[in-house]
C-alpha positions in Angstrom: 46.6 -24.3 -7.2 47.1 -26.4 -4.1 44.8 -28.0 -1.9 44.6 -25.5 0.7 44.1 -22.8 -1.6 40.9 -24.5 -3.0 40.0 -25.2 0.6 40.2 -21.5 1.7 39.0 -20.2 -1.3 35.8 -22.3 -0.8 35.2 -21.6 2.8 35.4 -17.9 2.2 33.1 -18.4 -0.9 30.7 -20.1 0.8 30.8 -18.0 4.2 30.4 -14.6 1.7 27.4 -16.2 0.4 25.6 -17.0 3.7 26.5 -13.8 5.1 24.8 -12.0 1.6 21.7 -14.3 1.2 19.5 -12.7 3.7 20.3 -9.2 2.6 19.6 -9.9 -1.1 15.9 -12.0 0.2 15.1 -8.8 2.7 15.5 -6.6 -0.2 13.1 -8.1 -2.0 10.7 -7.6 0.6 8.4 -4.6 0.5 9.4 -1.6 2.4 6.7 -0.7 4.4 4.4 -3.0 6.8 1.8 -0.1 7.3 0.8 2.2 5.0 -1.2 5.6 5.5 -3.4 7.2 2.4 -4.3 10.6 2.7 -7.9 10.9 1.3 -8.5 14.3 -0.2 -12.1 14.8 -0.5 -11.5 18.7 -1.1 -9.4 18.1 -4.1 -10.1 18.9 -7.6 -7.4 16.4 -8.9 -8.8 14.1 -11.6 -8.1 10.7 -13.2 -9.1 9.2 -16.2 -10.6 6.0 -15.5 -12.6 3.1 -17.2 -16.2 3.4 -16.4 -18.0 -0.1 -17.0 -20.3 0.7 -20.1 -19.1 4.4 -20.6 -15.3 4.3 -21.5 -12.9 6.3 -20.3 -14.2 8.9 -18.6 -12.0 12.4 -16.4 -13.5 12.0 -12.7 -12.3 13.1 -9.4 -9.5 11.7 -7.7 -10.9 10.9 -4.3 -14.5 9.5 -4.7 -16.1 7.1 -1.4 -19.7 6.0 -1.5 -21.8 4.6 1.6 -23.2 1.0 0.5 -24.8 -0.7 3.3 -22.2 -1.8 5.9 -19.5 -0.8 3.6 -17.8 2.6 3.4 -15.5 2.3 0.0 -12.8 4.9 -1.1 -11.7 4.9 -4.8 -8.4 6.6 -5.7 -8.2 6.6 -9.5 -9.0 3.0 -10.3 -7.9 1.7 -7.0 -10.5 0.8 -4.3 -10.0 0.4 -0.6 -13.0 -1.1 1.5 -14.1 -0.4 5.4 -16.3 -2.9 6.4 -18.0 -0.8 9.3 -18.6 -3.3 11.9 -15.6 -5.7 11.4 -12.7 -3.1 10.8 -11.4 0.0 13.3 -12.2 3.5 12.9 -10.3 6.0 15.1 -9.9 9.6 15.5 -6.9 11.1 15.2 -5.1 14.7 16.2 -2.5 15.9 14.2 -0.6 18.9 14.6 0.4 19.0 11.3 -0.5 16.2 8.0 3.8 15.7 8.2 3.5 14.1 11.3 2.2 11.1 9.5 4.1 10.2 6.5 1.5 9.3 4.0 2.0 7.5 0.8 0.4 8.1 -2.8 -1.9 5.1 -4.7 1.8 5.2 -7.0 3.7 3.7 -4.0 0.7 1.0 -3.6 0.4 0.4 -7.2 4.7 0.2 -7.9 4.5 -2.4 -4.6 2.3 -4.1 -6.1 3.7 -4.6 -9.4 7.4 -5.1 -8.1 6.2 -7.6 -5.5 8.0 -10.9 -6.0 7.2 -13.6 -5.3 3.0 -11.8 -7.2 0.6 -11.5 -4.2 -2.8 -10.1 -4.1 -3.2 -6.6 -3.4 -4.6 -7.6 -0.2 -1.3 -9.0 0.7 1.2 -6.5 -0.3 0.9 -4.8 3.3 0.4 -5.5 6.7 -1.8 -2.6 7.3 -3.7 0.0 5.2 -5.0 3.1 6.6 -7.2 5.9 5.1 -6.8 9.2 6.8 -9.6 11.5 6.0 -9.4 15.5 7.4 -12.4 16.2 10.1 -11.5 19.7 11.1 -8.7 21.9 11.6 -6.8 19.5 13.3 -9.1 16.0 13.5 -8.8 13.3 11.4 -10.9 10.2 10.8 -8.4 6.9 10.3 -9.8 4.1 8.6 -8.2 0.4 8.4 -9.3 -0.8 4.8 -8.5 -3.8 2.7 -7.4 -3.0 -0.9 -10.0 -4.5 -3.4 -8.3 -6.9 -5.8 -9.6 -7.6 -9.2 -9.6 -11.3 -8.8 -12.0 -10.5 -5.8 -13.7 -7.6 -6.5 
């Protein structure tokens, strides 16, 4: 191989590297910046979760609790917190639920598990909304934070 061939091959290799590098980096990022989760209080689905001091128990998949200035949404063993005096709450009118692309809890936990570099749950997505149905075509959208074990 002569010197000119080596220079051309090196140039082509560098060019391909520079073109492909951004694609590889972008492929490792989370696919969505904003996530919507439908919180179905009428659901009869259950989950097996570790209840402190009581071992594993079957509980309702969707549970919520009001504690002073907080509304806590629990989906299986994942908690999302709405801070009443700091976060936003909006009323939405949707003709059908499919007007918004909802993700399930499995999507969020997979994104957390596969995040590179490793992140806290509350840093995986820019925004998480819990959407709860309040009447035939009205919903409330809560801006929530995903509670990480380390900050529990």
